[in-house]
Structure formats: C-alpha cells, structure tokens
N, C-alpha and C positions, 0 to 999 in steps of 0.2 A: 422384551429382550433385555432392557436395562435392569428390570427386576431380577431376572435370572442371573445376570452378571453380579449384581449386588449380593444375591444369595450365595453364589460361589465364593465371592470375595470375603463375605462374613465367615463362611465355613473355613476358608483357608487361613484367615487371620487367627481364629481360635485354634485351628489345628497346629499352627506354628507356636501358639501360646502354650498348648498342651505339651508339645515337644520340649519347649524351653523349660516348662515347669518340671518335667521329668528329669531333664538334664540338670537343672538347678538342685533338685532333690538329691541326685547322685553326687553332686559336688559336695553336698553336706556330709557325705560319707568319705569321699575321696580326700578332701583337704586334711581333715584330722588324721586319717589313716596314714597319709604320707608324712605329716608332721610328727607322728608317733613312731615312724620308722617301719611301718608294715609295708611289705611289698605288694603292690597292686598291679597284677598283669593286665587286667581289662577294665575299661570303663565303657559301658554300652547303653545306648538309648534304644529301647524296644527289645523284641525277642524274635527268634526265627533266623532266617538267612541274613547275612550281613550285606547291606547295600553299599556301605562305604566304611573304610577304616584307615587309620594312620597311626603308626607307632612312634611315640615320642618318648625318648628315654626307655624306661623299662615297661611302660604302660601303652597298651593299644587302645586308642579311642575310636569309637565307631557308632554307626547308626544301623539298626536292624529293621526288618520289614514290618513287623507287627507292633504298632505304637501303643501297646497296652502296659507299659511299665519300663523299667530299666534296671541295671544292676552294676555293681563293681565286684570284681573277684579279688579276694585277698587270700594269700597263702596261709595255711594253718588256721582255717576258719574253725575247725574242730580239733580238740586235743587228740593225741594218739590213744589207741585203745589200751586199757589196763588188762593185765593178765588176771582174769577172774573167770569163774565158772559161768557167769552170765553170758560171756561172749565166746569162751573157748570150748566149753563142754558141748559135745554132740551126743551125749548119752541120754537115754531115757530108761533108766534102770542100769544094772551092772554092765551089760554088754552094749547098751545103746539101742536105738530104734531108728530104722530107716525112715519111717513116717515122721518121726520127730525131727530128724536131720533135714528132711525136705521142707517141713513146715517152718522151722526157724532159720534154715539156711537162707531163704529168700530175704528175710529181714536183716540177717547178718551181712548179706551181700549189699543190701541197700545202705546200711550204716557204713560199711567199709568203703563203698563208692563215694559217699559224702566226705569221708575223711581224706580220700585220695583225689578229690575232684580237681584240685589245682597243683597236685604234686609234680606235674611235668614242668611247672614254672620254677621249681625250687632249684637253685644253683649253688655252687660252693660260695659260702659267705652269707647265705640267707638263713642259716640255722637259728639265728636269734631275731628273725624278722617275722615271726609267726603272730597271727592275730591273737590266738589263745594265750600267748605268753605275756600279753599286756596286763597291767593291773585292771581290775574290774572297772574302775572309774574311767579309765581311758577307753575301754571297750564300749562302755555305755555312751560316752561322748560321741564315738564314731557312729553308733547305731541311732542315737537321737539326733545326730547332725542333719540327716535327710529330712525328717518331719519338721525339725526346727526351721530349716530353710524354706519349706513350704509355708509355714506359719508367717515368717517374715515377708515373703513375697505376697501372700494373700493380703496381709495387712497393708503393705505398700500400695497394692493395686486398688484396694477398697478405699484407702485414704485419698488416692488420686481421684477416684470416681466421686467421692462424697465431698472432700474438702477442696480438691483442685477444680473439679467441674461444678459440683453442687447438686443439691437435691431438688427435684421438681415438686413444688408444693403450691398450695393455694395462697395467693397473695392477699393483701388488704385493699387492692385496687378493684373498683367495680368495672366489670366487663360489659354486663347488660343489666338493665332495669326491667323487670317483668311488669306486664300490665295488670296482673292479678297474682294472687297466691293460691295455687291449686290446693284443695283440701287434701287430696291424695298425694303420693310421691311422684305423680306424673307431671309433665311440664305443659299439659294442655289445660287452658282455662275453660271452666264450665260456667253456666249461667248463675250458679249459686256461689261461686268462689268469690271471696272478698277481694276488693281492689288492693293493689300493691301499696303497702305503707311507704316504701321507698319512693315510688312515683309521686304519691301525694305529698311527700315531704320535700320534693325537689332534688333528690339525689340523682346524679347523672353518670353516664358511662365515662370512665376516666377519673372519677373522684377517688382519692386515696383516703381511706378511713384511718385516722391516726389516734382517735380518742373516743371512748364510749363511757358515758356517765362519769366523766372526770378521771378516767383511768386510761393512761396511754397504752397503746398496743403496738406490737411489732409484727406479730403473726396472727392469722385469723384463729388458729387453734387456741391461742391464749385468751380470745374474747368469748369463748363458748359460754361461760357463766356470767358474762357482764350484761347481756341483753335481758331486759325484764319484759315478760309478755303482757300485752293488754294494758300497758301504762306508757306514758310519754317517756322516751329515752332521749338523752342529749348526745348527739353524734357529731364530732368535729371531723371535717374533711379538708383535704388540700386539692383544689381543682387542677386540671391540666395547665391552666394559666398561672398557677402558683398562689391563687387566693386561698386564704384560710376562712372557712365558713362553718357555721354551726347549724345543724338541722335537727328539728324536733320530730322524732319518728315514734309511732306507736306500733310495735310488732304485733302480729296476730299469732295465735297458737294453731299449729298444724301438725299432722302426723308425719314424721320423718324417720329415716333409718337411724337406729341406735348405733353409735360408734363406740367401740371398746378397744383400747390399746392400738388405736390407729386403723382398725379394720371394722367393717360392718358386721354387727352381731347377727348370727343366724340361729334359727330355732332347730329343733330335732329333725325337721323335714328339709332343712336347707333353705328355708325362706327367710327373707329379711325381717328382723324384729323392728317394729315401728314404735315410736314413742312421741309424746307431745313436746314440741320445741317452739321457741319464739322465732318467727320468720319475718324477714324484711321484704322479701321479694326481689332479691338481687342474685346475679351470677357473678362470681369473682374470677378475675383473671389468674392464670397460673404464672409462676416465676421460678427461676432456677437460682437457688441461694446456697452458697458454699457452707458446709457444716464446719464446725470447729474441729481441730485435730483430736481433741478429747472425745467428741461425739463419734468421730470415725473409729477411734480405738475401741470405744464402747460397742459400736456396731460390729466391729471385727470379733470381739469377744462373744457377742450374742450369736453371730454366725457360726462360730466354732461350737458353741453349746447346742445350737439347732442341729448341726451336722452330727455331733456326738449322739444326740437323742435319736436321730434317724438310723445311725449305725447300730445303736443298742437294739432297735426294733427291726434290724435289717431282715432277719428271717421272715417275719410277718410281712414286711414290705415287699420282699421278693415273691412270696406266695401270692400276694395281692396282684402283683404285676402279671404273674402266670395265669391267674384266674381271669383277669380282664382281657388278656391277650388271647387265650384259648377258650374262654367262656364268654360271659356277658358282662356288661357294665363299662363305665368310662374310667379310664386310667387317671389316677390322682396326679395332679401337677406337682405335688410335694414328695413324690416317690423317687426312687433311685433312677438314674439315667446312665447310659454308657457314653463312651466317647462319640459314638454315632449320634446319640440323642443330643449331646452337647453341640455337635456340629449342626444338627438340624435347628436347634434353638437359635444358635448364632446366625445361621442363614436367614431365618425368619426375622430376626431383629434387624439385620442389615438391609433386607428388602422391604421393610415396613415404610410405605410411602408417607405415612402420617408423622413419623418421627424425624426430628432434625438430625443433622450429622453429629452434633454434640451429644444428643440423647442416645444415639446409636453407639457412640464411642463409650459413653458411660455404661451402657448395658453390657457391651463386650468386656469391659474391664471388670464389671460385677460378676460375669460368668466365670472369667478366669480366676477371680478372687475366690469364688465359691469352690471351684475345682481344687485350688491349693489348700483351702481349709479342709476339704474332704480328704485330700492326700495326707494332710497332717493327722487328722483324727483316725482315719482308717489304718494307717501304718502304726499307730500306737496300740492297736488291738493285740493283747498279749498271747499271740499264737504264731508259731513258726509257719511259713517262712517270712512273716512280716517283721519289721524292725522291732515292734513291741514284744515279739517272742524272744528275741535275743536279749532285750532289756530285762524281761522276766527271768531269763536264765541268769543274768548278772545279779539280779536281786536275790534269787535262790542261792547262788554261790556265796554271796556276801553273808546271808543268814546262816548258811551251813558252816562257813568258816568261823563265824562268830560263835556258833554253838560248840564247835570243836575246840576253840580256844578256851571257852568257858569250862569245858569238860577236861581241859588239859590233854587233849589228844593231838596227834600230829596233823599238820595241814593236809586236808583231803585233796588239794589240787583243784584245778578248774572244773567247773560243772560240765559234764559231758553231754551237751545238747544233741550230739550226733545220735544218741540213743533214741531221740524223739523223731527220727526221720520217718518211720512208718506213719506216725500221726501227721507229720509235716506234709507228706504226700497226699494224705486224705484231705487235709485243709486246702492244699493246692488244687486238687481235683474239684473240690466243692467251689472254690473261687472261680475256676475256669467255667464250671457249669453255670454258676450264677451270672458270670459275665456274658456267656453265650445266650442265656435266657433273656437278659436285659437288652442285648443287641438285637435279638429277634423281635422283642417287643417294640424297640425303637423303630424298627423297619416296618412292621405290620400294624402296630397300634401306637403310633407316636403320641406324646403328650400334646393336648390341644390347648391353645391359648386364646 
C-alpha cells in the first residue's frame, strides 16, 4: 500500500513539474511580447478543452485538458497577404480550371485561416501592436525566450541535484574486507582464489584510505593508476578512532570489468569487457558528495548535447520504439519517452525501497532537468510550428533584406511564413503521430530499469 502511494506521489510531483516547465516556457514568450508591446490575448498551458481560465487585463490565462504543451496567442502573428498571382490567381490557363481552384483553394484557405486566427481580438488602437510589425531581432527574442527559459530551469534543477544534494559515488572508506580475491568478477571465493591482500595487511572496515605510494587521494577514481600489481604498495589510512596508520599491501592481478568514461565497456555482443587490474580485496562504501557549480554547469551542457544528438536521430529512435512495441526486442532505455513514460519513471523512483529520500529527490530533480533540456533542444528544431521554425523565418528575412539592400532594391517586407502553413500542418500531424506512438509504447512496452 505504501509503495503504491509513493508511486502515485512521485508521478504527481513530476506531473506538476511538467506543468510548471510548460508554463515557464510560455512565460519566456509572454514577457518579452508584452515588453515589446504585442497584444497577447491568451496564455494557455495544455491543449483541448479549457479546465480553468481567468482574464487579467487583456490576456486570458488558463489550463487545458491535454498536458502536451502550451501556447500564447499574439495578434498579427503572420503579415497580411500581398496582392500577387501566387495567392490571388485562380486560373489554370486563360479561363481558369475548376480542378486547379479546388486543389489550391484548400491551401489558400489554410493560409488565410492562419493569418486571421486571432483577428477577433484586434480592437481599435491595436493597429501597431502586431507581432509581424516588430523588428526581426525582437521577434527572435520572443521566440527564443521559451526555449531559453527551459535551458535556465534545467540548469538550475540539475545544479540543485548535483551541487546542492550531491553525487552518489564510491568513497575511499573501506566498507568490507574480503577473505579472498576471486579470480573472476564474481564475489564468491573458490579454493584456488588467492587470499585477500587487504586482510593479510591488516586493513579493516571503516579505514579511510588517504594516501597510496606517497600520493594523497580524495576520490577512489583518482587512485586507479596508483596501485602497482604484485609488488608492495604503501597505503596510509585513518582508522575510525582517528589513528593514522601505514599498511604494506601487495595487490594481486585479477580480471575485472574495464571502465571507460565512467561506464563499463561492452563488446559487440553486449558482454562486459574484462581486463587485468591490481586488486586489494576490499569493498568501498558509497558517499554523497556535492559537485562544484562548474561541474554542474558542464554536466548541464553535456545533457543538452546528448538530447540534441537524440533529437537528430529521432526518426530512427521512433522507428525502433515502434519495432520493439509491435514486434520483438527490448526497448532501449536511452530512447524517447512521453509524459506518460516520464510519470512511470518518476513513480518507480519514488517507490524504490532501496533508495533514500534524498536520493529520490535528486532523481526527481534530474528527471525534470532532462525534460527541460529536451524542451529546449526540441523547440529549436527549425520547423514550424516549433519556435525554431519562427527563428528560421527571421534568419531568412534578415538575409533576404540584406540581399535586397545590397542590390539596391526596395525593402521586401517581413517574411511571409504563413505560406508555409501546409508544411506546418504536416509537421504537426507527424508530431502528433509520433507522440501517440510513444505514449502507446510507454503503456504497453515501458522502459525497464
């Protein structure tokens, strides 16, 4: 019963965190839009039917049923149409073609609907408060504001998790002294296994190793190359009573997993790669040690890069999710997850009986930090309706205006991204289909830990 309650609590905490992250993202759009004088009729978290809303000033703030995103509406998101044959001509030849009108009339209606989407909110005095009327740099600040807020929030959350709480790592304090050194990587002593060098040298549980062969150590990772196999090593320890002692230990060589970049190296078949290492015959205790602010910032940057790489390979990742869900194979833990999957992971973390409350809190913060880094990176994809699509439109407009100035031609005006609405709808439908597939996968084939 308690485990189920913890699962629900963990899921609820992350659900609230997701809602806050979405609202925080939209604030990144809302604040600069209002500062630059753009009229913003709506600020909404979620999609679908409205659960709650309240109008403050000229903006309606609300929460909708489906928590898969959010939006703010700005008047004049797209410039008015220009009188050109590309939008006004309905002919296909001298007298026109009914089939041509039907074929392109649908796209024209789609584009026109996008231009007029928020026209009902335009009132007298709003003529100069249109989004498209802003200079390009202001429009780009508004569109980049959302992803930037997620980057800030993700960095803050990860810094709290790593620098405020700390990283669980191997300490230099001995937790157990083995009776022998198993030749294999198992922990079971065999009749031919050599005796434990640590036991023979008098090392005991609770001893803190502070120096190996005259080199002081603070972390066990830093001592990896200090131990010399099959020769006498001088190890200085501090006992639980505070005594400083020196022990002479002769490590034996044994096959152990090869560690690269902090993880166990695997071969092509997924098996651990073993290599010879000097072994003392001890098990070290773990400790939680706060990371420096600099290390947390580096970890945040690495997380953004990893998320960016995953998004770059997203089509292949989604295809793999579909194959493992409706076919065979185990789903990759490094693949994409939906809000449903995030909730499942958070619930499993919260209900884990082996983890402490602090460890659970750190994991929940890490989950929300990763979510914000994903929102940052995904929204920078240069496709409408994502923020990156509007930024790409601004870059195109800047280049086009620069070219026109160079050619001494009149200002061509703002880039008409409304003409991309047919492509925008295709991208939106693909995003919905991708989200639906991943949600189904999280329900029927969740990631196993």
